[in-house]
N, C-alpha and C positions, 0 to 999 in steps of 0.2 A: 214778527210773528211765524215767518216760514222758519223761523227758526226754531220755536218752540212747537211747530207744529211737527218737524224733522224730531224733535227730542219727546217726543209722545209715540208718533209710529213707531220707532227704535227700541220704545219699551213692550210693547204690545209683543212682537215676539218672543221678548227676550221671558216677560211674565209667562205667553202660550205656552213654552219651552221648558220651563224652572222642571227638573225632574224633582227635587228635593222642597221640602214646604221652606216659603219661607220665612226669617225673623223678624216678629213683631218686637218693637222695644219703645220704652219710655221717660222720663223724668218727673216725678212729680217735687216741686223745689218751690215752696210756699214761704213766706216771711212777715211776721206783725212788724211796720217798720216808726219808730218818732221822727218824721224831719222837722225841725229848725229851722226856719228863714226868719228874713227880713217881715215878712207881712203875719209871721205868729207860729203858731205848732201846731203841727197834723199827724196823727196816728191811724196807719190805714195799715189792710193786709195788702200784701203785694205778691203775685207768681212772677218766678225771676226766672222767664222765658222757659215755663213747664215746656213740655214736648213727648210727642207721638208719632212714631217713625216705623219703618217697613223699608229691609232690605235681603237681600240674596244673591245670589251668585248663579251660573251655572256653566258647567266644564265641557267645554269643546274638545279640550283635546286639545294634543300636541302641546301642552303646556299653557292654552288659552284659554281665562272663560270671560263671559259676559258678567258684568257688575251692576245693579241697581242698587239705589235709596230713593226713599220720598220720607221727607219729613217735614212736620207743620209745629210749631209751636203753638199750643192751647194755655188756654187760662181760668181754671178751676176757678179762681178768685168770684171773677164776675162775667164770666164766659166770652169775652171781645177779645181777645190776642190780637187781633189788628184792628188799632182802635183807628187809626186815620182813615180805613175804608170801611168801618163798620160792620166788621168778619170775623166770623167765630176760629176760622184760623189763619195762623199767618205763614207763610213758607218760607224754609229754611230750607239749606243744602240737598237739594233733590237733580236725581242727578241718572245717565246710563253712560258707560262707556264697555272697555276690553281694556284686560290685564293682561301682562305675559311677561316674559323675559327681557323685554327689552323695554320694559315700563306699562303703565296705566294712561290710556289716553280716555278723559271722559270731557260730558260736555252736559249741561242744562242753567241750572244756579247752587252757587258754593260760594266760601269763604276763599275769599284772593290769597295768593302765595306770598305775599306780603302780611295779611293778615296771619295765617296758619303759620308763618314764621316764627311765630314769637312762643311758639310750642303751649308752655306752662307758668311763662314768665307773668302773665297777670292771673295774680293771684284769689281777686276779687270780680273774675270774669262773668256776667250777667248780672253782677249785684249792682247794689248803689254807684261804688267804687270801682267799676270799668273804666278800664284805661278808654275807654271811646271818651268821655268826656272831657279827655286833655288833647289826645293824639287825633292828625289823620290816619287816612290806612285802613281801621277798622271795616271793613269793606265784604261786605255778601255781596253778588253779583250776577243777575239773571242774564243771560244772552252769553254765556262763557263757555269757551274752549279749552280743558286745560290736558298737560301733558306731565305724567311726574315720570322720572328718572327711575331704574331699580336705585338701590344702594350699593354701591360698592367703597369698601373700604370703608365705609363710615358716609362715604359724600354721595348727598342726592341732590339735585336739580328739580325747579317745577316752572313752568311758564304755562301763563293765561293770555290767550286772546279773547278779548272782551269787546263787545258793544259798546259805541261811545258816547259820549253823550248828547241828546236831539240838542236842536239850538245850536251848539259851536260850529258847527258843520263836521262833525266827527262822530256818525251814525249807521258806522259799518264794522261788521265783525272786525277785530283786532285792532281798530283803531285808536284800543286802550290796551293798555298790556299789564302786567304785574309778572313780576319774576325772581327769584328767589333758588340762592346755593347753603347748601346747611354742611356739615360736617355731625357727627352724634355716635359720642362713645359713651361707655360707662365713668368716665373719668370729666368728661364734658360735653355741652352742646353748641354750635358757634352758627349763626347762620347770616348770609345779607341778601334784602329784598330792595326790590327795587319795583318803584309807579311809574309808567309813563301814561300822561294826558289822562288818568282815573279821576273820574267826578273834575276835574280843572286844576287836577294837581299834579305835581312830581311831586313824589316822596322816594326817601332809602331810609332802611333802616340795619340798624346790625342790633343783633342778640346776641346773649349772653347766659349761658345760663349753666354753674359749677354744684354737684351735687359734694355733699361729703359729711361721712358719719351719717347722721339722722337729721343732716340739715340741708336748705338749698338756696343757694345766689343766684337771682336773677337781673341784669341789667341792658336796659334798653337807650338806645341813642334814636334819634331822629333829625331826617332835616326836610322839610318839606314848603315846596315854590307852590304858592298859587300862580299856576298863570295869566289869570286876569289883570295882575296886578304888578307881578314878578315879584311880590313881597314872600320871603322866605323867613320861615320860623322852623327854627330848632327846639328839641324838647327831652328829657329821659326818662324812666323810671327802675326805680331800682325797690325791689323785692327779697324777702327774706322769708322763709319758713323752720320750721323746726317741730318735730317730733317730740311729743309731751307723752309718757306713759309708752302702753302699748297701743290707745286711738285716740290721744289724741293731737290737735297739730297746733303750733301760734304761728299767724301768719303780720307781717307787714308787710309796709308798700307805702312809698312815696314816688309823687309821679311833677312833677313841673313841664309846662310850656306855654306859650302863646297864639298855641293854633287856635285853640275855642275858646278861651277867656286871656282875655288882660292878663298877665300876670297869672296864670293858670297854674295853681297850686291843691293839689292831692295827695291825701293823706289819709292811710287806712291802716286800722289794724281788726281782728278777730281772730275765731279759736273755735276748729271744729272736733266734734267727739262723734265718732266713729261706733254706731249703735250695733251693726251688724254689716256684711258684704254689701249690701247693698243698703243701706240708711245712716241717715248722720243726724247728727243734731248742731247748729253753730250760732254763732254770735258774732255782730262785726261791727264796726264803729267807722264811718267818712268825714272825713272834715274836708270838702269843697270849696277856694278860698279863688278872690280874684281883683281887678282893681272896679269892677262890676257889683258894686253890695248886694244887688235886686237879685244875684245870681248865686250867690252864696250860702251855700246849706250846710247843715248838719245833719247825719242819719244814722240813728242805729236801730237794729233792726237783728231778730233773734228770730229762727226760724228750723224747718227740718226738710230733709231733701228722702225722696226714696227713686232709686233706679231699678227697673223692670226689661 
């Protein structure tokens, strides 16, 4: 609680002193989906993490600037983004920080270094084929202090100190950590990330992304250990996208792991069509399977995305 109060207190002077207008942004991302499960077929309209946010910065001089962001998920379909708490808004990455020549420090709620290290490997992020259905480590954490180094010759590193899990004796800032180091160039991107005692797991994730011509290949390898049992599980993701003409993109993705489902497998393919610089129409199909047939499902969706 003290950490959250400190975050709010730091945000107040930043907003007050801000000399330029903050940026309001968002995304409306809606699809109509047909879901086939063991219990039958259901057709529904779905909001895919539609969001609304405000962000900005203030130049303090000497190469230092304050940064802030407050972002919330919204649901234009049924009006309840956080169904577990029956709330209209669900908090996403929201933080305050300082940015300068020695790097960026930020605190609040944020995607972990491990989650961010995947870059654009997950071609179906926030859709039914999100890799969070298969792999551990797709975490957005509250009570987080983060530091990202400046990029030097393509190399960069991020460190997160996070409040541990209450009930496991780890309930202080820094009891859980997430760390990544990456190299990014025009020819390829590679990252190695580690979670330590994060939500009851230790994880190691290796990510490789290779662009070539009008295509992109992504590979992710991961090993996770559940600390309460000592059981280790591994998994992988392979994704491939191909530009089609000036406005289309074909996407394919295969993921396998026992982390979330025994013998879990998830295959997705889709097609995006760019309507403008801010809008696109899309189609996707996802097949999620495992030993527990009650959790198997096939989802077919079509929809629109608009950014502002």
